[in-house]
Structures are given as structure tokens and as C-alpha cells.
C-alpha positions, 0 to 999 in steps of 0.5 A: 500500500502506498497511501495511508491515513491517520488522525490527529488534532490541531488545538487553537485556543482551547478548541480542538479540530480533527486533522487527517494526515495522509502519507503517500509513497511514490517512485522517485528521488527519496525525500519528504514533502509536507503540505497543509500549512505546517509551522517551523516545529512541524516542519522539523518533524520530518527529521524527528520521525525518521530518527524515531522510526529507525531507532525503534528498529523499523525501516525508513522507506527510501521513496519519495514521500508526501505528507498532507495535513488536512484541512489544508487551510487550517494552520498546524502548530507544534509537535503533537502530530509526530506520532500520527505522522510516523505511523502514517509513514509506516502504514503507507509502507505496509508495516502497519495494518491500515484497518487498525488505524480507523477511528483512532486519534494519535497524539504525541511528540517523538524523541529521536530515540522513539520515546513519546514525550508529553505535549501541551493541549492533550485534554482539549484534543481528547475532548475534540475527539470525543465530540466527533464520535471517536472512541479510541485515543493514543497519548504519551504515557506522561499525558495519560492521567490528563487524557482519561479525565474525559469519560467514555473513551478507550485511552491508551498511554504509550511510552515508546513508538515500538510499543505502539507499533506492536499494539497496532500490529496485534503482536503484544499490548504494552500500552497503559490503560490506567494512569497512576494518580497520586492524590495530593494532600491539600495544604492549608492556604492562608486563613482569614483567622490571620486578619486582625480587625478590618470588619468591613474588609472581611465582609467585602471578601465574604460578599465577593465570594458569595456572588463572584463579584469584583473587588477593589481595596484601597488603603495605606500599606499594612492595612491588610489589602493583600492579606484579605485578597490572598484569603479570598480563594480559601472561602470559595467552594471547590469547582464543579466537574464541568468547571474543573474540566474548563480550568484544566483545559486552559492549564493543559494548553499552558503546560502547567498540569502535573502528570500524576494529579492533573485535574484542577479542583480548587479555584485558581489564583493568579497574582502577576507583578505590576511590571507584567505586559498586556500579553502576560495578563490577557494572553498573546505571543508573536506566532502562537497565542498562549493563555495569560493570567486572565485565562489561567485564573478562569473560575478563580481569582486574578489579583493585581496588587499595587494596581495603579503601578500597572501600565494603563493599557495593561489594566484597560485590556481587562475590560473586554474579558470582564464583560464577555468572560473570554479572551479572543486573540487574533493572529494571522493564523486565526483567532484563539479564544480562551475562557476568562471568567474570573474575579478581579481583585485590585489593591491600591495605595491612596497616594504615591508616597504610600505613607504607612501612618495614613494621611497625617504623614502624607506629603502628597497633594490632593492633585497627586492623590487624585492623579495616582488613583486615577491611573485606574481608569473610570470604565475599569473602576465602574466594573468593580462591584465592591470598592472598599477603603481600609484604614490602619488597624488600631493597636487595641485590635492588633494586640488583642490576638487572633482568638476572636477572629473567624476562620475561613472555614466558617465563612466558606460554609456561609458562602457555600450556602449562599451560592446554593440559594443563588443556584436554585434561583437561577436554575434553568437560566444558564447563569450560576452566580449573581455576578453572571446575571445581566442587568435587564434580567435583574430589572425585569424578571427579579425586579425589586420594589422602588422602596427597596432600591431607593438608596441606589436610585438616589445615587443614580439620579444624582449622577453618582452611579452609571447604569452599569454601576446601578446593576452591579449594586443590585447584584451585590444586594442579591448576594447579601440577601443570599448570605442572610438566607432570604428570598429577596433583598430588603432595603437594608441589603441594598443600602449595604451594597451601596455602602460597599461600593462607596467606601473608597475615596481619592481624598 
């Protein structure tokens, strides 16, 4: 046989598309021609697969060879196609039965010695195979635990190309079907018990966790902004199975998964330095778009400490994913889309000098303070549901100790109960938490009486709130109500939501 077909997957963003690989052997001067928009890494596969085949004890066909990756208009990137290319060449030469290649997806990078090396993006590739009805997938043994997260498939892990060829020929089965998964004991994270005082800040963390709201802390150094933000993930509930797969797929593309425990069950937490570029924050790259911190914190927390120190363009790049819940990165080869539904937490000092003792020793002028906090643009600031100013802890609270501080576990139980109430109310709508509910639905389907929303409407009439800000106050009010176990917000809940959005000031 001089023509053989194998199947692999091209991953763009977190979406996979099946790629048919055709290998044709013909008479003529020996050589390899690869077509179908391969990138540089894929062009180099010609040398990798030749060495891997020879070092696995097989014969490299001394014929003119054409390798086509179809659809031809889809750009192909990376080394995930190596195994499918090598098997296709051997099948075209008659060394592998072609019928054994039907309805099987081959994934993995080949070393020169014939070993299958782990590759990025295996989980979205396996999901794409399952979506198209293919039930058998071969992956590198190092990616087996990740690939078996998709149920209902026959997934085989292979360590050597020779083992895969023996399996395809029916000689022996040296593949691995069950991965070795070592459950890792969860290390206790930062606890709210460590935070002294700051009742308003603790309340803001609880409300933000209950409804998935964005949060801004301002205050002098040492007031607890970073401590509170770092403890927010500890009061969030574990990810549901569907959410965990979404998060794990992003981390798979980024190459951040552990081989023995790949499933991400806890909400991720990202805290990039203020020198981070826009590409590092929202994703990008010169040739292949990679996920940034915004996507790596999908279903979790993106914390930007010293927010005014970030470049203005970097901060404003977050405005689009905050609204749409995804990052779309356009390149010449297509558009890569990464999910980015995260909670944004900002922390900022009130002025450039950041005097630890507060305003009494601050030498900054009012103009300098306004200019400094103004580095967070108005449109971005308007998207922050909770805007809380923290003040230095008084000596009496600091010396009182930690015995009276409430631990994260107690707060997490209330947050879980509040989210359960919200989930029951939002059942069948496609929304999961209060932060997902759009304004029109809040003002129609769950419309509150005017006497309840009076505090917010007064600020709206005065021009102190935008229409977006008004809707966000309603969302926060529902979260406050859910924490209290009520069926609907009261006027007191709306007033608290207004207060939690009004505690910061530029002075």
C-alpha cells in the first residue's frame, strides 16, 4: 500500500479540530514533502520521525514521500502530530495494518530515540475527539492521567513508538490503560483567622465570594489589602466537574498540569507583578497565542496588587474579558479564544508616597492623590462591584490576638450556602452566580420594589452611579440577601451594597 491515513488534532485556543494526515509513497528521488500549512516545529518533524522510526528498529522507506495535513487551510502548530505522522509513514509502507488505524486519534511528540514525550493541549484534543464520535485515543504515557479525565473513551498511554507499533500490529499490548494518580494532600492556604480587625474588609471578601463579584481595596500599606485578597480563594467552594474540566483545559494548553494529579479542583489564583505586559495578563505571543493570567485564573481569582503601578493599557485590556468572560486573540493564523471568567481583585495605595501612618504623614497633594488613583481608569473602576477603603488597624485590635477572629472555614460554609440559594434561583437560566446575571434580567424578571432600591436610585439620579454601576449594586444586594438566607433583598441589603461600593475615596 502506498497511501495511508491517520488522525490527529490541531488545538487553537482551547478548541480542538480533527486533522487527517495522509502519507503517500511514490517512485522517485527519496525525500519528504509536507503540505497543509505546517509551522517551523512541524516542519522539523520530518527529521524527528525518521530518527524515531529507525531507532525503534523499523525501516525508513527510501521513496519519495508526501505528507498532507488536512484541512489544508487550517494552520498546524507544534509537535503533537509526530506520532500520527510516523505511523502514517509506516502504514503507507505496509508495516502497519491500515484497518487498525480507523477511528483512532494519535497524539504525541517523538524523541529521536522513539520515546513519546508529553505535549501541551492533550485534554482539549481528547475532548475534540470525543465530540466527533471517536472512541479510541493514543497519548504519551506522561499525558495519560490528563487524557482519561474525559469519560467514555478507550485511552491508551504509550511510552515508546515500538510499543505502539506492536499494539497496532496485534503482536503484544504494552500500552497503559490506567494512569497512576497520586492524590495530593491539600495544604492549608492562608486563613482569614490571620486578619486582625478590618470588619468591613472581611465582609467585602465574604460578599465577593458569595456572588463572584469584583473587588477593589484601597488603603495605606499594612492595612491588610493583600492579606484579605490572598484569603479570598480559601472561602470559595471547590469547582464543579464541568468547571474543573474548563480550568484544566486552559492549564493543559499552558503546560502547567502535573502528570500524576492533573485535574484542577480548587479555584485558581493568579497574582502577576505590576511590571507584567498586556500579553502576560490577557494572553498573546508573536506566532502562537498562549493563555495569560486572565485565562489561567478562569473560575478563580486574578489579583493585581499595587494596581495603579500597572501600565494603563495593561489594566484597560481587562475590560473586554470582564464583560464577555473570554479572551479572543487574533493572529494571522486565526483567532484563539480562551475562557476568562474570573474575579478581579485590585489593591491600591491612596497616594504615591504610600505613607504607612495614613494621611497625617502624607506629603502628597490632593492633585497627586487624585492623579495616582486615577491611573485606574473610570470604565475599569465602574466594573468593580465592591470598592472598599481600609484604614490602619488600631493597636487595641492588633494586640488583642487572633482568638476572636473567624476562620475561613466558617465563612466558606456561609458562602457555600449562599451560592446554593443563588443556584436554585437561577436554575434553568444558564447563569450560576449573581455576578453572571445581566442587568435587564435583574430589572425585569427579579425586579425589586422602588422602596427597596431607593438608596441606589438616589445615587443614580444624582449622577453618582452609571447604569452599569446601578446593576452591579443590585447584584451585590442579591448576594447579601443570599448570605442572610432570604428570598429577596430588603432595603437594608441594598443600602449595604451601596455602602460597599462607596467606601473608597481619592481624598
